[in-house]
Each structure stands twice: as C-alpha cells, then as structure tokens.
C-alpha positions in Angstrom: -205.5 -121.0 107.1 -202.5 -119.9 108.2 -201.3 -122.5 111.2 -202.5 -121.5 114.7 -202.7 -124.4 118.0 -205.6 -124.9 119.8 -204.8 -123.1 122.5 -204.2 -119.6 120.2 -207.6 -120.1 118.7 -209.1 -120.8 121.5 -207.6 -117.3 123.3 -208.7 -115.6 119.6 -212.0 -116.4 120.7 -212.6 -116.8 123.9 -213.3 -120.5 123.8 -212.6 -123.1 126.7 -211.1 -126.7 125.8 -212.4 -129.5 126.0 -211.3 -133.0 125.8 -208.2 -131.3 124.5 -205.1 -133.2 125.1 -203.0 -131.4 123.4 -203.6 -127.1 123.2 -200.6 -127.3 121.2 -201.9 -129.5 118.3 -202.1 -127.2 114.9 -204.9 -126.7 113.0 -203.4 -126.0 109.9 -206.8 -126.5 107.4 -209.7 -124.5 106.3 -212.8 -124.4 108.1 -215.8 -126.4 107.5 -219.5 -126.4 108.3 -220.1 -129.5 106.4 -218.7 -132.5 108.0 -218.9 -134.4 104.6 -216.2 -131.3 103.4 -213.8 -131.5 106.4 -210.1 -131.4 105.1 -207.2 -133.1 107.0 -205.8 -130.6 110.2 -209.0 -128.5 109.3 -211.5 -127.1 111.6 -214.8 -128.2 112.0 -217.6 -125.2 113.0 -220.8 -127.1 114.8 -223.5 -124.8 113.5 -227.1 -125.3 114.1 -229.7 -124.9 111.4 -233.2 -125.5 110.5 -233.2 -128.7 110.0 -229.8 -130.4 111.1 -227.6 -129.4 114.0 -224.2 -129.7 113.1 -223.4 -130.9 117.0 -224.5 -134.0 116.1 -221.9 -134.6 113.4 -219.0 -133.4 115.5 -217.4 -137.3 116.0 -217.7 -137.7 112.2 -215.7 -134.9 111.3 -212.6 -135.2 113.5 -212.9 -139.0 112.3 -212.4 -137.0 108.9 -209.3 -135.6 109.7 -210.6 -132.1 111.8 -208.4 -131.6 114.2 -210.9 -130.2 116.8 -214.8 -128.6 116.5 -215.7 -124.8 116.8 -219.0 -125.2 119.2 -221.8 -124.4 121.4 -221.2 -127.0 123.7 -219.1 -130.2 124.4 -219.4 -133.1 121.8 -217.1 -135.5 123.0 -214.5 -135.0 120.9 -211.8 -132.5 121.2 -213.6 -128.3 121.3 -213.3 -125.3 121.3 -216.6 -124.3 123.5 -218.0 -120.7 122.7 -221.1 -118.9 123.4 -222.3 -118.2 119.8 -220.2 -120.2 116.9 -220.8 -118.0 113.6 -219.9 -115.0 115.9 -216.8 -116.9 117.3 -216.1 -117.9 113.2 -216.1 -114.4 112.3 -213.6 -113.2 115.1 -211.4 -115.8 114.1 -211.7 -115.2 110.7 -210.8 -110.9 111.5 -208.1 -112.3 113.3 -206.7 -114.4 110.8 -206.9 -111.4 107.8 -205.3 -108.9 110.1 -202.3 -111.2 110.0 -202.3 -112.1 106.1 -203.4 -108.6 104.8 -204.5 -109.7 100.9 -206.1 -107.5 98.8 -209.6 -107.6 100.2 -211.8 -106.8 97.4 -215.6 -107.2 98.3 -218.3 -107.1 96.0 -222.2 -107.2 96.2 -225.6 -106.6 93.8 -228.8 -107.8 93.4 -227.6 -110.3 90.7 -225.0 -110.9 88.9 -222.6 -111.5 92.3 -221.6 -115.3 91.7 -220.5 -115.3 87.8 -218.8 -111.5 88.5 -217.0 -113.0 91.2 -215.9 -116.0 88.9 -215.1 -113.8 86.2 -212.9 -111.9 88.5 -211.4 -114.6 90.2 -210.0 -116.0 86.6 -208.9 -112.4 85.5 -206.7 -112.6 89.1 -205.3 -115.6 89.1 -203.4 -115.3 86.0 -201.1 -112.6 88.3 -201.1 -114.5 91.7 -202.1 -116.7 94.5 -206.6 -115.8 94.6 -208.8 -117.0 96.8 -212.5 -115.9 95.7 -215.6 -117.1 97.6 -216.9 -121.1 96.5 -220.6 -121.1 95.1 -222.6 -118.6 96.4 -221.0 -118.9 100.2 -221.6 -115.0 101.1 -223.8 -114.6 104.4 -222.2 -114.4 108.1 -220.9 -118.2 107.7 -219.5 -118.2 104.1 -217.4 -114.9 104.2 -215.3 -116.5 107.4 -215.5 -120.0 105.7 -213.7 -118.0 102.3 -211.4 -115.6 104.3 -210.1 -119.2 106.3 -208.7 -120.6 102.9 -206.5 -118.2 102.7 -202.7 -118.5 103.6 -199.6 -116.4 103.8 -199.3 -116.7 100.0 -202.7 -115.0 99.2 -202.6 -112.1 97.1 -206.3 -111.7 96.3 -209.1 -112.4 98.1 -212.5 -111.9 96.0 -215.5 -111.8 98.4 -219.0 -111.6 97.5 -221.2 -110.1 99.9 -224.5 -110.8 100.4 -227.3 -108.8 101.8 -230.9 -109.9 102.8 -231.3 -107.3 105.4 -229.8 -103.8 106.5 -226.4 -104.8 108.3 -225.9 -107.3 106.6 -222.9 -105.9 104.9 -221.7 -103.8 107.6 -221.4 -106.7 110.1 -219.4 -108.9 107.1 -217.2 -105.6 106.4 -216.6 -105.9 110.1 -214.8 -109.4 109.4 -213.4 -108.5 106.5 -212.6 -105.0 106.1 -212.4 -104.2 102.2 -210.0 -102.1 100.5 -211.9 -102.6 97.0 -216.1 -102.0 97.7 -217.6 -103.4 93.8 -221.2 -102.3 93.8 -223.1 -104.1 90.8 -226.6 -103.1 91.0 -229.6 -102.7 92.7 -232.6 -104.4 92.2 -235.9 -106.4 93.6 -233.9 -109.1 95.1 -235.0 -109.3 99.1 -237.1 -106.0 99.2 -239.4 -107.8 101.2 -236.8 -107.8 104.1 -235.1 -104.8 103.3 -238.0 -102.4 103.6 -240.3 -102.8 100.1 -238.6 -100.4 98.1 -235.2 -100.1 95.8 -234.4 -97.2 97.8 -234.4 -99.5 100.9 -232.3 -102.3 98.5 -229.8 -99.3 97.7 -229.4 -98.0 101.4 -228.2 -101.8 102.5 -225.7 -102.6 99.7 -224.2 -99.0 100.2 -223.2 -100.4 103.2 -220.2 -101.8 101.0 -219.1 -98.3 99.9 -219.8 -96.8 103.8 -217.0 -99.3 105.0 -214.3 -98.1 102.7 -210.8 -96.5 103.9 -209.9 -93.1 102.3 -206.7 -94.4 100.6 -209.4 -97.5 98.9 -211.2 -97.5 96.0 -215.3 -97.9 95.4 -216.2 -99.3 92.1 -219.6 -98.5 91.2 -222.0 -99.1 88.0 -222.6 -95.9 86.0 -225.8 -97.1 84.1 -227.5 -98.2 87.4 -228.7 -94.4 89.2 -229.2 -96.5 92.6 -225.4 -97.4 92.6 -224.1 -94.0 91.3 -226.1 -92.5 94.1 -224.0 -94.2 96.6 -220.5 -91.9 94.9 -221.5 -89.5 97.9 -221.2 -92.2 100.5 -217.9 -92.9 100.6 -214.6 -91.3 101.6 -212.7 -93.6 98.7 -211.6 -92.7 95.2 -214.1 -93.9 92.7 -214.1 -95.6 89.4 -217.0 -96.1 87.2 -217.8 -98.8 84.8 -220.3 -99.4 82.4 -222.3 -98.6 79.2 -222.5 -94.6 80.2 -219.8 -92.7 78.2 -218.5 -91.4 81.3 -217.7 -94.8 82.3 -213.8 -94.9 82.5 -214.2 -98.8 82.2 -216.5 -99.4 79.5 -217.8 -101.8 76.7 -218.8 -100.3 73.0 -219.2 -102.1 69.9 -221.2 -105.3 72.1 -222.5 -107.9 70.1 -223.9 -111.9 70.2 -222.7 -114.6 68.4 -224.1 -117.4 67.2 -224.2 -118.8 70.3 -225.2 -115.5 72.1 -222.3 -115.2 73.7 -221.2 -111.6 73.8 -218.0 -109.9 72.7 -217.2 -106.4 72.5 -214.0 -103.3 72.7 -212.8 -103.5 76.2 -212.0 -99.3 76.9 -209.9 -98.8 80.4 -207.3 -95.8 81.2 -204.6 -97.6 79.7 -205.8 -98.5 76.2 -208.7 -101.0 74.4 -208.6 -104.7 74.0 -211.0 -107.4 72.4 -213.2 -109.2 74.3 -214.9 -112.6 73.8 -216.7 -114.0 76.4 -217.3 -117.8 76.9 -221.2 -117.1 78.9 -224.5 -116.9 77.0 -226.5 -113.1 77.5 -225.7 -109.7 76.8 -226.3 -108.8 80.4 -223.0 -110.8 81.1 -221.1 -107.6 79.7 -221.9 -106.1 83.0 -220.7 -108.7 84.9 -217.5 -108.2 83.0 -217.0 -104.9 83.0 -217.2 -105.2 86.4 -214.8 -107.7 86.9 -212.2 -105.5 85.0 -213.3 -102.4 86.8 -212.0 -104.2 90.0 -208.4 -105.5 87.8 -208.2 -101.8 86.5 -208.2 -100.1 90.1 -205.6 -103.4 90.8 -202.9 -102.2 88.6 -204.1 -104.5 85.1 -204.2 -103.1 81.8 -206.5 -103.8 79.3 -205.0 -106.5 77.2 -204.0 -108.5 80.8 -208.1 -108.0 81.6 -209.3 -108.8 78.2 -207.2 -112.2 77.8 -208.4 -113.2 81.4 -212.2 -112.7 80.6 -211.8 -114.5 77.1 -210.4 -117.3 78.8 -212.7 -117.4 81.6 -215.4 -120.2 82.2 -218.3 -120.8 84.0 -218.0 -121.8 87.2 -220.9 -122.4 89.4 -223.9 -124.4 89.1 -227.3 -123.6 88.6 -226.5 -120.4 86.8 -227.1 -120.5 82.9 -225.7 -123.7 83.0 -226.1 -125.6 79.4 -226.2 -129.3 78.9 -226.9 -130.9 75.4 -228.6 -134.0 75.9 -228.0 -137.0 73.2 -232.0 -136.8 71.4 -230.7 -132.3 70.6 -232.7 -130.6 73.7 -230.6 -128.0 75.2 -231.7 -127.3 79.0 -230.6 -124.5 80.2 -230.3 -124.8 84.1 -230.8 -121.4 85.7 -232.5 -122.6 88.5 -230.1 -121.5 91.5 -232.3 -118.4 92.4 -234.7 -115.7 91.0 -235.8 -112.3 90.8 -237.6 -110.1 88.6 -234.0 -108.9 87.1 -232.4 -111.9 86.6 -235.6 -113.9 85.2 -235.8 -111.0 82.7 -231.8 -111.5 82.0 -232.4 -115.6 81.5 -235.1 -115.3 79.6 -233.5 -113.0 76.8 -230.3 -115.3 77.1 -232.2 -118.6 76.4 -234.4 -116.8 73.8 -231.0 -115.6 72.0 -229.5 -119.1 72.1 -232.6 -120.8 71.0 -232.6 -119.1 67.6 -235.8 -119.8 65.2 -235.7 -123.6 67.6 -238.6 -124.1 69.6 -238.5 -123.1 73.6 -240.0 -123.9 76.5 -239.9 -122.2 80.1 -240.4 -124.2 83.3 -240.5 -121.2 85.8 -241.3 -120.8 89.5 -241.8 -117.6 92.0 -239.6 -115.2 93.1 -239.5 -114.9 96.4 -239.4 -112.1 98.9 -241.4 -109.7 96.2 -243.5 -107.5 98.9 -246.6 -106.5 97.5 -245.6 -106.5 94.4 -245.1 -109.7 93.8 -247.9 -110.8 91.6 -247.7 -108.0 89.2 -243.8 -108.7 89.2 -244.9 -112.4 87.9 -247.8 -111.1 85.5 -244.8 -109.0 84.3 -242.9 -112.3 83.8 -245.4 -113.7 81.9 -245.7 -110.9 79.2 -242.2 -111.0 78.4 -242.4 -115.0 78.0 -245.1 -114.3 75.2 -243.0 -110.9 74.0 -240.0 -113.0 73.2 -241.9 -115.7 71.4 -241.5 -118.8 74.1 -243.7 -121.6 72.4 -244.9 -123.2 76.3 -245.0 -121.7 80.0 -244.9 -124.4 82.4 -245.7 -122.3 85.5 -244.9 -124.1 88.6 -246.4 -124.0 92.2 -249.6 -122.5 93.4 -250.0 -118.3 93.9 -248.1 -116.2 92.1 -246.7 -118.3 89.4 -250.6 -118.3 88.4 -250.3 -115.1 87.5 -247.4 -116.2 85.8 -249.3 -118.2 83.8 -252.3 -116.0 83.1 -250.4 -113.1 81.7 -249.1 -115.6 79.3 -252.0 -117.4 78.1 -253.6 -114.2 77.4 -251.1 -113.2 75.0 -251.1 -116.6 72.9 -248.1 -118.9 74.7 -249.6 -122.8 75.4 -249.1 -122.4 79.1 -249.5 -125.7 81.5 -249.7 -125.2 85.4 -248.2 -127.9 87.6 -247.7 -128.5 91.6 -244.2 -129.2 92.1 -240.8 -130.0 90.5 -241.7 -133.7 90.0 -244.9 -133.0 88.3 -242.9 -130.2 86.0 -240.1 -132.8 85.5 -242.5 -135.4 84.2 -244.6 -132.9 82.3 -242.0 -131.0 80.5 -240.4 -134.4 79.8 -243.5 -135.7 77.8 -243.5 -132.4 76.2 -240.0 -132.0 74.8 -239.4 -132.9 71.0 -235.8 -133.1 69.6 -234.4 -129.9 69.2 -236.1 -128.1 71.4 -234.4 -125.7 74.2 -235.9 -125.7 77.9 -235.5 -123.0 80.2 -235.5 -124.0 84.0 -235.8 -121.3 86.6 -236.9 -120.0 90.1 -236.4 -118.6 93.6 -233.7 -121.6 94.9 -236.6 -122.3 97.9 -238.8 -123.8 95.1 -236.3 -126.4 94.1 -236.7 -126.3 90.3 -233.0 -127.5 90.2 -233.9 -131.0 90.9 -236.3 -130.6 87.8 -233.4 -129.6 85.2 -231.3 -132.5 86.6 -233.9 -134.4 85.9 -234.1 -133.2 82.5 -230.2 -133.9 82.2 -230.9 -137.1 83.2 
C-alpha cells in the first residue's frame, strides 16, 4: 500500500478517529481482515462474519503490528470508525488505485478463475512487478485487500472477480475499473442465486465487459457461446481466444503426457511457440489460453508467453493438488469447491492421470444448483461409471445419493457416508497401495478435511 497517514485515510473513507494520539502516524503496510495475517505498519479491517466478529480481535491486531483498526465502533485501540467497514475498505482501495494507475486486469468465469489468475500472474511476473489476488479472495472484501497490496512499483494488478449474484461485478469494477476484462466461461456455479439459468449467469458475468473503457480490451472465450455473446456488451476492442478457428490466441496439436499434463502449440498474432503445462487435465489448456490472451493484449509475444506458461506451477491449494503417499497411493485434492463443469473436468483429469491404476472417487454435494440439482448429481454419478472409476464414496445426504444411485446402477462399487470424517475413515480402510483417490465437493461440505486426513 502507498504510505498514508491516519488523517488522510480518515478523510478518504469519512472516518472518525478514536483513541488516536498521533493522526499523522503513517500506514505503510497492506490491509488485513484476519488479525493473524496483520503485517507491521498495516491496517486491520474489523469485519463481522457469521461466526466471528473482527472487532473482538482489534487489540491482538494492534499488538501484532497494525497501526490502527478500521472499525464500525470504538475498540479501545487506535481506530478509524466508519458506518460500514466493507464500503470504507472499497473506498480506500479505489483511492489508492487512482493514485497508482497500474495495468488492471479483471477476470471472471464460472470455473477456472483461480488457476487462470495464478498462470497469468506467473507469466506477467517475468516482465514487471505484479500483484495478484491471493487464494480466491475475489469478493467485496478480498478485492480491496488485493488492491491495497499494490504500491508505487506495481506494473500489473491481476484481480480475480467472483460473482454470486447479479450486480456483484458492477460493484467490484466500481472499486477497481479494469482496463482489460477476461471472461472464461459460463456454467452452473451460483446459478440458483443468479436466476436459475445459464443466461442469467451470463448476464451477471457480462457486467465485467460492460465496465471496460473504449480504449481497453475484452478477452472472450470463442469456445463458449454465452461468452462470445458478450461481444455486443462492450465498447472495447475484442480479442478472442480458444480452440475455435476464429480465435486469435489458440492452441493446436493438444496432447497429454504420461502424467496427464497438457502440451500444445500456442498460436498468437506474433507467432507460434510450444507449451508444456505442469498442471494435470486437458481442461487446463483453456485456462492457459485465457492467460495467454491477456498477455498478448499487454504486448508480450508468443515465445515469452509460452516460456512463462511452461515454467508456471500450481499455487493455490485444494485445486487438483497431488500428494504422493509413501505407500504409493496418489491423493488428488480438488475439494476447494465444485460445480458440474469443474466436477467433470476433475474426474476426467484424474482418470487420465491414473492410467490402469485403481481409482476411488470421494465426492460430496455441488451447491447452488437450483431445481436441476438432483439431475446434475446423477449426471456426475453416471460420468464416474463411464470413466471407469472403481469405487465411489458419496458424502452427505440428499443429492449425493442421486450420484451414488446413478453410479451403482452402472456397475460402480458405491458407499454412502454421512460426513467428511466418515469418508476419510472409510477411504483409509479401502485404499490399497498404488490407488488414485480423488476428493471433491463444494467448499461448505468440508471435504478438504478428508483430503488432509488421507495425506496425513
């Protein structure tokens, strides 16, 4: 964050200073909403969640190095008191961004946002100081926190933008207006909250391209008709990427190696270059092409982009994270989140990775699937069977039972369990040396605990 005094911050966000002896004290570090992540010289934003109120940790945050607390009430330590902490954090981020003016890249989509963001950041870091969204901090709190990590040296600011409702992206782009807007895909994630259909999801995701300036650039997936249909919603020039012939950034000669990692020839307006990804699954090609499209729009040539993609490694936990156990069991932890598209991609990637090894799928519910939820879970169960998984452990009541029934009717050996702890115990009992086990569900199911138990 650029250095600002408490007095300056108070003026920007409309705060009252409480318990502040020296209003000229400078905040020089980033902001945090977790008192355990406060850095010396930073600002602690006290937000109230469903289970924890950050105001209760204000003292610990200041003791840990925070200069002051952005709070909704006095907290007994130096504080900037505002009516709404979230809105104030957004105002502060917007102010800082207007002073810095890096190249701002906003990206959204139903699946692949975090992986694409990680790939793009690693490509851009080779060419200039880059700040990118940490983990999946892509909402009304996470985006301002990312912006406030930028400083005067930041050249590229890569902002993952999540949307669970219509209007979310309009709010986020109001804080951080992007110069480049990347839309990955339109799928069934958050479909229940957005209106129930894919057209509703597309309407929400398209808010990103609507926010682009006339001298910006919209990067659109030529392989997704809903994304391609967003071309009429922006004033900005458009750069298409994908496998389609009309894509200006595309992949040719796609193949998987023996470890299920994709390789391809990258084609951009500047030429052709080979890419060998370190990530498993053919679906990663689309994520790599999305990152390549942004880099192309920023002026990098095909060889520079291909080198960056080839050197890139997985950065975010719980997304096709592979752990090899000493007994030869391979655990693939993809339990950070799930929707029908990511579930299908993960199952196919693990099946390709396994080869002729025995496979076990530990799968829980996919949330927010509206009236089609049971049918979509049954489709996943059918795919488990079609791909040849040997065992399915379906976790939880309700829709996972539809998944189990569909798989069992097609010859898969199926077990149903109540929760992640029972799933971990059963999988531990069933696994044999050399097996490959895949763990995935929506984040609220908590199957990450199962994956961690299986990897000790």
